[in-house]
N, C-alpha and C positions, 0 to 999 in steps of 0.2 A: 504493500500500500504506500501511497505517496505521503511523505511527511507534511507536505503543503496542505493536503486535505485535512489532516488531523489538526494542525495548528489553526487553520481557517475555521473549522467547526468549533474549536475551543473558543476562539476570540469572539465569534458571533454569539455563541451561547452565553458567554460571560457579559457581553455588552447588553444583550436582551435582558439578562437577569438583573443587571444593575439598574437599567432604565425602568423595567416593569416591576420585578419582585422587590427590588430595593426601595422603590417609591411606595409600593404597597405596605411594606413593613414600616416605613417612616410614618405613614398615615395611621396604621393600626396602633402604633406605639405612641402616637401623639407628639411628634417632634415639634418643638415650639421655639422659633428663632427669637422670640421676645423674652425668654427666660434668661436671667443672668446665670452664667456658668460659674462653677467653683474657681476656675482659673482667674476670674475677675473679682469675685466676691471674697476670696480667701488669699489673694495675692500676697506672697511672702518673699519673692525674689530668689527662692531656692528651689522649691518643688512646684509651687503654684505660680505658673508664669504663662499668661495667654500668648499664643503663637498664631500667626497667620496660617490659613489653611495649607498653602504650599509647603511651608516650613514644617508644620505638624505632620502633614502627609509623608514628607521625607523622613522625619524621625520615626513615625509609626511603622511605615513600610520597611525601613531599614532594620528596625528592631524585630519585627515579626518574620521577615524573610530570612536573612542570614543564609546559612548553608543548609537549613532544614529542608526546603523544597527542592534542593539539589540532591542531597544525600538520600533522602527517602525514596523518591521515584526511581532513581538509578538502582538502589539496593533492591527495591521491590520488583524490578523488571525481570527477575528470575522466574516470575509467574507468567511472563508474556506481556506485551504492550497493551493489549485490549483491556484486561481487568484494571490495570493501573490507570489508563486514560479515563475509563468510565468512572472510577472512583474519584479521580482528580476533578473532573467536570461536575458530576452529581454532588460529590461531597462539598466542593467549594461553594456551590450555589445554595444548596438546601441545608447544609450543616455548618460549614466553616464561616461563610458570610453572615449567616443568621447569628451564630455564636459570637462573632466579633462585634457586630453591630449592637446586639443586645447587651453584651457585657459593658461596652463603652457607655451606652445610654443609661444602664442601671447604675453605673458608678457615678456618672454626672448627676443623676437625680438623687444620689445619696451623698452629695457634697464632695465628690472626687475620691471617695473612699474605695478601698480594694474590694474585690469580690467577697473576701472574708467578712468585711464590715457589712456588706449587703446581706450576707447570710445571717449575721447577728440581728439585723433589723427585721428580717422576714421569717427566719427559722428559729433563731434563738442563740444565746451566747455560747452554749455548749457546742452547737453546730459550727459556730465561727472558730472556736478553738481547734476543733477537729480538722476543719478545712485549712486553717492556717498551717497546721502541722503537715497536712497532706501536700499543700502547695509548696511549702518550704523544702520538703524532701524531694519533690519533683524538680525544683530549681537547683538543688544540689546536683542532681543528675544532669541537668542542662549545663551547668557550669563545668562539670567534669567532662562531658562529651565534647563540648565546643572548645574547651581549653586544650584538650588533646588534639582535636581536629585542626585548630588554628596553629598550634605549635608544630605539628607535623607538616602543615602546608608551608610554614616559614622555613622549615628544614629543607623541604623539596624545592621550594622556589624562594631562594634568599632575597631576591629583589622585592618580593611581596613584603617581607619583614621590614626592610629598610623603608619602603614607601609607607607602610602602616604606622611606623614610629613617627615619621615626618607628618603624617595626617593628624596625629594627636596634637602636635604643637601648632599646626595650621588651624585646627578647630578652635583651640583656645584663643588664638589671635582673632579669628573670625567672630567667635562668640562675644569677645570683649568689645570689638569694634561695632558689632551690630547692636549690642545692648547698652552701650554708652553713647549711641547715636552718632558715632564717628562717620558712619556711612549708612545709606539705606539698603534695603534688601536687594534691590535690583543691581546697583553698583557693586555691593558686597558680593553678590552671587557671581558676577562676572570676574571679579578679582579672585574670589575663592576658587572658582573652577580653573582659572589660569594657573594658580599656585598648586592646585591639586594635580594638574597635568605635569607641572614642574617636579612635584614630589615623585610621580611615577617615573619620570625621566631620570631623576637622581637615583632612584631605586635600581633602575636598570644599569646605570653606570657604576654604582657602588653597592652591589649586593652584599648583605651582611650575613655571612655564613657562620652560624652558631649551632651547637648541638641541641637536641630536643630538651634536655633538662634545663639548660640556660634559658631557652625561649619560654619554657613553662614558668620559671620563676619571674622572668620579666613580665609575662602576662599576668601573673598573680599580683605583682606590685601594681600594674596598670589598673586592673579591675577594682582593686581596693581604692585607689585614688578616684576612679570614675564613680564609685558608689557614694563617696562622701562629699565630693565637690558639688557646687550648685549646678543644677541641670542645664542652665543657660550657658555655662562656661565651657562645658565639654561635650556632654551627651547630645544635647539638642543641635548645636552647630556641626558636630562631627557626623551625626546621622543625616543631617540635611545635605551636607556636601557629598557624603558617600552615596546618597540616593542617586545623584547624577551618574555615578559610576555604574550602578545597577541598571538604571534606565538606559544608559548607553549600550551596555552589554545586551540587555533584553531586546532593545530595538534593533541593534546590529544583528543579533542572532535570528530574530524573526524575519528581517529583510533578507538575510542570507538564505534562510529556508525557502522564502518565496522565490528567490532568484535561482538557487541551485536545485531546489525540489528533490532532496535526497529520498531514496526509497527506504522504507522501514524493513530492514532485513531480519530483525528479531522476530521469532515466532509469535503470532498473535496470542496464542494460549499454550502454556507448557504443562498444564496439569494442575490438579488440586493439591497434590503432595510433591513438593520439590525441595531438595536439600534439607531433608528432615523437618520441613515446616509445612503446615497446612495453610492453604490460601485463606480460609477462614479459621482463625481470626487474624493471622499474621499480616496479610496484605494491608489491613485497615489500621494497623499500628505502625508498620514499617514506613508506609508513605508519609505518615505523620503530618508535618506542617504543609505538605502539598495539597491537602484536602481540608483538614481541620486540625486545630492545635489549641490545647488548653493554655499553653504559654501565651497565646494571643490575648486571652482574657486577663492575664496578669499584667501584660503590657498596657492593654486598653484601660484597665482600672487602676494600674499602678503609676504610670507616668503620663499616658496620653490624656486621660480625663482631667488631669491637673493642668493641662495646657490648651484644652479646647476653648476657643474664643467664643464660638456661637454654636448652638445645637444644630443649626442647618448644615454644619460641616461634618456632623457625625456620620452621615450616610456615605460620603465619599471617603472619609478616613477609615471608618469601620468596615462597611460592606465593600466599598470600592477597592481597598487595599487587598482584600482577600481575592477579589477577581484578578487583580494584577499578579498576585502570587500564584494563582492557578495557571496563568499563562507561563510564568517562569517554570513551574513544575512540569508542564507539557514540553517546554523546550529542553529541560533536563532529561526527560524521558526519551525524547528524540535523539539527543546526543549519544545515548546508549543504544537505542533501537536501530540506528543506521549503521552501527559498527558490529561486526560479528567475527567469530573465529579468534585466531591467535592475538590479533591486535587488541581486541577488547580485553582478553585475559591479561595481557601485559599492562594495559592502562589501569585496570582495576587494582593492580599491585600498588599503585600510587594513591588509591582511594577514589571515591566517587567524584570529588572535586577535580581530580586529574582527568577523569573521563569527560566531565562537563567542559573543562578548559580546552581539551583537545577538540571537542565538537564545536565549541565557539570559534576556535582558531580556524577550523575548516569553513564554517559558515561565513566568517569575515573575509575569507579569500575572495568572495564574490564582490567585495567592495575595494579590491585592490590591495588589501593588507596581507602580508605574508603570514603563513600558518604559524610560524614560530612567534612572531610578534603578537598575533591574535591570541594564541594560547597563553602567552605570558600576561597579556592584559586581562584575560578571563580569570586566570589564577589570582591576579592582584585584586580584582573586583570581589571575587568570592571570599578571599581571605579577609578582606576589609569588612565584609558583612558577617562573617563568622565571628569576628572580633566585636562587631556591634551587638550581636545576640548575646555574646558573652558578657559584655559590660552591663547591658540592660538587665540580664538575668540576675547578676550580682546585686544591682541596685534594688530590684524587686525582692530578692531574698532578704535584703536588709530591711525593707519596708515591712514585710510580713513578719520577720523575726521580732521587730520592735512592737508591732501591733499585738502579737501573741502575748507579750508580757505587760502590755500597757493596760492599766486600770485607773479608774478615777482617783485622782490625788497622788498617783505614783508614776506620773509621766516622766520623772527625772531619775528613775532607778538605773542601776548599772546596766541591766539587760536591755533597756530601751535606748541606751546610748548608741548612736549610729556607728561609732568606731568599733565598739564591742560587737555589735550585731554583724557588721561587715567582716570583722576578723574571723568569727566563728563560721560564717557562711563560706568565706573564701578558703579557709583551712580545710574544711571537710570536702569541698568540691575539688580542691587541689590534690588531696590524697587519692580520691577516686579516679582522677584524671590519668593516673599512671597505670590503670587497668587496661587502657586502650579503648578507642571509640567503638570497635567492632563488638566488644563485650558489653559495653554500656548502652549502645544504641537501641537494641530491642526493648530493654527495660525502660529506657527513657521514653521511647515511643508509646509503650503501653501506659506508663504513668501520665504522660502528656495527654493522650486521648481520653483517659479516665478523668483527668482534670477538666477536660472540655465537657464531658458528660455532666460533671458536678456543676460546672458553671451554667450549662444549659438549664438544668433543673432549678438552679437558683434564680435565674432570670424568669423562668416560668412561674415560680412561686411569687416573685415580685409583681409580675404582670397580672396574675390572678388577683392578688391582694389590692392592686390599684385599679381593678375593674377593666383590664384591657385583654385583648385577644392573645392567647398563648398556644392555640391549637397547632401552630406551625412548628412548635418545639417538641411535641409529643413523640412522633416517630423517631426523630434524631436521638432523643434521650434514650428510648428503649434500645435502639440499635447500638449506640455507643457503649452503653453499660454492658450489654451482652457480649460484644466483641472484646472489649478491654479486660473485663474480669476473666474471661476465658483465656486470653493471652497471658495475663499475669500468672494464672495457675500453671500454664505450660512452662513459662520462663522460670518460675520459682523451682519447679521440678528439675529443669535442665541445669540451672546454676548450682543447685545443690549437688547434682551428680558431678559437675565440673569443679566443685570446691570453691566457688565464688560466694563465700558465706555472707559478706557484707551486702551483696546484691540480693541474696536470699532474705536477709533480715529486712531490708528496705522493701522488697516485694511483698512480704507477708504483712508488714505494717501498712503499706498502701492498700492492700486488699481489705484488711479489717477496717481501716478508717473509712474506706469507700462504702462498705456495707452499712456501717453505722450511720454515715451521712445520708445514704439513700433512704434509710428507715425514717430519719427525722424529716427529710425533705418531702417524702411521700405523705407523711402525716400532715404536714403543712399544706401540701397541694390538695389533700382530700378534705381540708377544713371547709366550713360553711362559706358560701360566697360573701364578699364584703358588703357592708351596709353602705347606704348612700353617702354617709359622712366620710367613708374611706375611699370613695371612688376618685379616680384621676389624681392620685397623690403625686 
């Protein structure tokens, strides 16, 4: 089959979904442009900072995309390209997009608080504590997986490491200039993009070759700093500038696919049982961020909701970002599906990002760019976004850790200190990172998708209590809980046999926490309908 047909079908489906289904969701959920958002009403210059829609879209998309929609679809392609493509398209439209949009709006309507706080308001304090612990454990897995992936990428492509370090300093200068009104967004963007390209050039000229362990410790230091510094000084400007990299790679790859029209050589379907894994449930957790991701709810409610300037922007930032990520996931799938035989086997030795970068390099040859330069550019862009996911996950872990120990009158305790919370989160994630991403990814995917199911049922409870339509969430909730709980059962068994006991303990904890949370959420969802006084909260 032609790759052009697949990407065309995907783009059309996502476009129609955003225009029609996204607008319907906005109407059903009562988007109100006249409401003051927490970013404005609770402005503090550190976490609550209103941002223009293009800037926030860049931050949000950079944070949720990362390497997830690259690693997941390529890894899941062992089942064939048809089931992966179907899940990316259907999942993004009816599960992932709904999940992201709903999580963002629920957080905004609860003062920019995390999904854990939304659970406390609608399900109870005990439910909030359980969810906070669940989410924090999931974020530990996120930090571990992406720290390992990023460090390995920097070892394989040293120029990416140099450029990424330079990006950090550029972002600080950009954030300082933008927020001290030294220059406007338009002029600043032009200067920032020019300097971004300069960073890439310097990275190619002076690649920094360091061993994995050294890169790992450098990254640990970086994510600690990113977690405690004001969001406008590093995370927000770095994500905004990096978003241009991903947009460029995505646009170049799509244009290249349209021009070259490669054939999908990978088998459409390889069977229900492949490489000791069953298509159900493993396909739906391995694809991970390519179709739906609980991590997105943490981003939406942890950082994005604190920067949303107007509710009317929630649709493009929440639902729209997931549609763009769906396109990225399809491109990733195509980079693996058009290559078969010895070359694919060799590329996979360098990991899924290496496969994606090679495919992007090939697609960019249609624009007159050499394959070598195109592949290097693809690796640089993806490593930058893996780093973005990493620093955002650390900051979210810090938020949730603080909220877990925060009680009325005890806001200044040791455990709510942002330096203490960050240290504990980074330390545990760093220890797990040395296990290797291949071991961590399946458990991360399962925990991540189970987190999405918990976020979906939380949004459903809130919508019901506020008298709004939540029927669009019922089927996704049932499916996601069934798939993820089954996957965790299999993974606990497999990791126990392999002697990975830390992952066994985390898996058992996640399973038990999820069951208890489901019980509390279903009880709330089954409660009597709200009275007129509680409608439209």
